[in-house]
C-alpha positions in Angstrom: 86.9 51.4 128.3 88.1 53.4 125.4 88.3 56.8 125.4 87.4 57.4 122.1 83.3 57.8 121.9 81.0 56.4 119.8 78.9 59.6 118.5 75.1 59.8 117.7 74.0 62.8 116.1 70.2 63.5 117.2 68.2 66.1 116.0 64.9 64.8 117.3 63.6 62.8 113.8 62.7 59.6 114.0 65.5 58.7 111.7 67.9 60.2 114.2 66.3 58.1 117.0 66.7 54.7 115.1 70.4 56.0 114.5 70.6 56.6 118.3 69.4 53.0 119.4 72.1 51.3 116.8 74.8 54.0 118.5 73.8 52.4 122.0 74.3 49.1 120.7 77.8 49.8 118.8 79.6 51.9 122.3 78.4 48.4 124.0 80.4 46.2 121.7 83.3 48.3 121.8 83.0 49.3 125.3 82.9 53.2 124.7 81.2 55.8 125.6 78.7 56.9 123.8 77.9 60.9 123.4 75.2 62.4 122.2 75.4 65.9 119.9 72.6 68.3 119.1 73.6 70.6 116.8 71.1 73.4 116.7 70.3 75.0 112.9 71.4 78.9 112.5 68.4 80.6 110.9 68.6 80.6 107.0 69.4 84.0 107.2 73.1 83.0 108.8 76.4 83.4 108.1 77.9 80.1 108.0 81.5 81.5 107.0 81.5 83.9 109.3 80.5 82.0 112.2 80.2 78.2 112.0 79.4 77.4 115.7 78.5 78.4 119.5 79.8 77.4 122.5 78.7 73.8 123.8 75.0 74.9 126.2 73.1 71.2 126.8 71.1 73.5 129.0 67.1 73.2 128.2 67.8 71.3 125.0 64.1 69.9 124.4 65.7 67.3 121.9 68.7 66.2 124.4 65.8 65.8 127.6 64.0 63.4 124.7 67.2 61.4 124.3 68.0 61.2 127.9 64.7 59.8 129.0 64.9 57.7 126.1 68.5 56.7 127.6 67.1 56.5 130.7 66.4 52.4 130.6 68.1 51.7 127.9 71.7 52.6 128.1 72.1 51.6 132.1 75.5 50.3 132.2 76.8 52.9 129.6 79.1 56.5 130.0 77.0 58.6 128.2 77.6 62.8 127.3 75.5 64.9 125.9 76.3 67.9 124.2 74.1 71.0 122.1 75.8 73.0 120.0 74.9 76.1 117.8 76.1 76.1 113.8 75.5 74.7 110.7 75.4 70.5 111.3 76.7 70.0 107.9 80.0 71.4 108.7 80.6 70.6 112.2 79.2 67.0 112.0 82.4 65.8 110.2 84.4 67.9 112.6 83.1 66.0 115.8 84.9 62.6 114.1 87.9 64.5 114.3 88.1 63.1 118.5 85.4 59.5 117.8 85.8 56.1 116.7 83.0 56.2 114.7 79.9 58.8 113.8 76.6 57.6 113.2 73.6 59.6 111.9 69.7 59.1 110.6 69.2 58.8 106.9 67.8 62.4 107.1 66.8 65.0 110.2 63.8 66.8 110.4 65.0 69.6 107.4 64.9 69.0 104.2 62.7 67.7 101.2 60.2 64.5 101.9 61.8 62.6 99.3 65.3 62.6 100.0 67.0 59.1 100.0 70.0 60.9 102.1 69.8 64.5 104.0 73.0 66.4 103.4 74.1 66.1 106.8 74.5 62.5 106.3 76.5 62.7 103.1 78.6 65.7 104.5 79.7 63.8 107.3 80.0 60.6 105.1 82.6 62.4 102.8 84.1 64.4 105.2 84.9 62.9 108.7 87.6 61.5 109.7 86.5 58.3 111.6 84.4 55.6 110.0 80.2 57.1 109.7 77.5 55.2 110.2 74.2 55.8 108.2 70.8 53.8 109.1 68.6 53.7 106.6 64.8 54.0 107.3 63.3 50.8 107.9 61.4 48.8 104.5 63.4 50.1 102.0 63.3 47.5 98.8 66.1 46.0 97.2 66.2 43.6 94.4 66.8 40.4 94.1 70.4 38.8 92.8 70.1 35.2 92.2 73.8 34.6 92.5 73.6 36.2 96.1 72.9 33.0 98.6 70.7 33.2 100.9 71.5 31.8 104.6 70.5 32.2 108.1 72.6 34.1 110.6 74.3 37.3 110.7 76.1 38.9 108.3 78.4 41.6 108.0 79.0 42.9 103.6 81.9 44.7 102.1 82.6 45.7 98.8 85.9 45.3 97.6 87.9 46.4 94.4 90.7 44.4 94.1 92.4 46.7 91.4 91.9 49.4 94.4 92.0 48.0 97.4 91.8 49.5 100.5 93.1 48.0 104.0 91.2 50.5 106.0 87.4 49.2 105.1 88.5 45.8 105.5 89.9 46.0 108.9 86.8 47.6 109.7 84.5 45.0 108.2 86.0 42.4 109.6 86.2 43.7 113.3 82.6 44.3 112.9 82.3 40.6 111.7 83.9 39.4 114.8 82.6 41.6 117.0 78.5 40.6 116.2 79.4 37.0 115.4 78.5 37.1 111.9 79.9 35.9 108.6 81.6 38.1 106.5 80.3 38.3 102.6 82.9 40.2 100.6 81.6 41.3 97.2 84.6 41.4 94.3 82.5 42.8 91.5 84.5 42.6 87.6 82.8 44.2 84.9 81.8 41.8 82.1 81.3 41.4 79.3 84.7 43.2 78.4 84.3 44.9 74.9 86.9 46.5 72.7 86.6 49.2 70.2 88.9 48.5 66.8 87.4 50.5 64.4 83.9 52.7 64.2 81.9 50.8 65.1 83.2 47.7 65.5 83.4 45.7 68.5 86.2 43.0 69.3 85.3 40.4 71.7 87.1 39.9 74.8 90.4 38.1 74.6 89.8 36.5 78.0 87.3 34.0 79.1 84.6 35.1 82.1 86.0 32.3 84.1 89.8 33.7 84.2 88.2 36.6 84.9 86.3 35.6 88.3 89.1 33.3 89.4 92.1 35.9 88.6 89.4 38.2 90.6 88.7 35.5 93.6 92.5 34.8 94.1 93.5 38.4 94.5 90.3 38.9 96.9 91.9 36.2 98.7 95.3 37.5 99.2 93.7 41.2 100.5 91.8 38.7 102.9 94.4 36.4 103.9 96.5 38.8 106.7 93.3 39.6 108.9 91.7 36.0 108.4 95.2 34.9 110.4 94.6 37.6 112.9 90.9 36.1 113.1 91.2 32.6 112.1 87.5 31.8 113.3 85.6 34.1 111.6 84.3 33.1 107.8 84.6 35.2 105.5 83.2 34.5 102.4 84.8 35.5 98.8 81.6 36.7 95.7 83.2 37.6 92.6 80.6 38.2 90.4 80.0 40.5 86.9 78.9 43.7 86.9 78.0 46.7 88.6 79.5 46.5 92.3 77.0 49.2 93.5 74.2 46.8 92.6 75.6 43.5 93.9 76.2 45.7 97.3 72.6 47.4 97.7 70.9 43.3 96.6 73.4 41.8 99.1 72.1 44.9 102.2 69.0 42.9 101.9 68.8 41.4 105.7 72.5 42.0 106.4 73.3 43.7 109.7 76.3 46.5 108.1 77.5 46.5 104.6 80.9 48.1 104.6 82.0 50.7 101.9 85.7 53.2 101.3 85.7 56.3 100.3 88.1 57.6 97.8 91.4 58.7 98.5 92.5 62.3 97.6 94.1 62.9 94.4 97.0 65.0 93.1 94.4 66.4 90.5 91.3 66.4 92.7 92.3 67.4 96.4 89.0 67.5 97.5 87.5 64.2 99.4 85.3 62.3 97.3 83.0 59.5 98.4 83.2 57.9 94.6 80.2 56.4 92.7 79.4 53.0 94.4 79.9 54.3 97.8 77.4 57.3 96.9 74.5 54.9 95.8 74.8 52.1 98.4 74.1 55.0 100.6 71.5 55.9 98.8 70.0 52.9 98.3 71.3 50.0 100.6 68.8 48.4 103.1 70.8 47.8 105.9 72.5 50.6 107.7 76.5 51.6 106.1 79.1 52.3 107.4 81.8 54.2 105.0 85.2 54.2 106.0 88.0 57.0 105.7 90.6 55.5 103.4 93.9 54.9 104.9 96.8 56.8 105.7 99.1 57.2 102.1 102.3 55.4 103.3 105.7 57.6 103.0 
């Protein structure tokens, strides 16, 4: 059994219980222990910059008691640890990823505004955690159809690939997830079209290249990035869809009936050292109908 746990954040909400069920299956697939963590929020007048976390204390926590009852039959055979903490969830949850292989949350917890599509804790964890973060959305999210996304039965994992800035960690995670699930991998490689250039004030110049050429180049680049992963998993089916348009919109449309959508997180930049998710990842977190995995970028090469 792997030493690194799958961590499920629990707060007693229906969203966190759905995430808990997802985390149980993820732990089974990885042959990993499950750690259930409840962060008890400080009062609003607390000073999170002075004291971030209290000592773990699992005794007398009604949320963890509820989880124990839920998992008594559902987690047979799993090693499960229950941890109660006190502090600011949006600060503590990302820190839990330092020794985890996966952090799983619901799209919203007990707090926040009813109209929020993603709570602050999920946003902070997806942006800052050192391990991949899976956010499980509420059921019934409606997504638009896309005529160029083929409908085909069977389990499917979707991954977004930016051929101009690919990240191997995101692809590796997506391949591993598809392999664990016996699913096909659907790779969305979006390219902007139409491409227009300004020649003079108020005058647009038609693109100098043909759309078919752009699409073929996008597909060729994508297949090149996938090749090393396919070599390790020759029986895994990976379909590359090189499509024009907005990457976020395509990934959200592809999320319908998918088992998982995998997206990457931006690398830190010299002039922007803070961690950033990126606009595509942010939009997918808000609107995708399937669970979304946000993968930290590969470490920079020396």
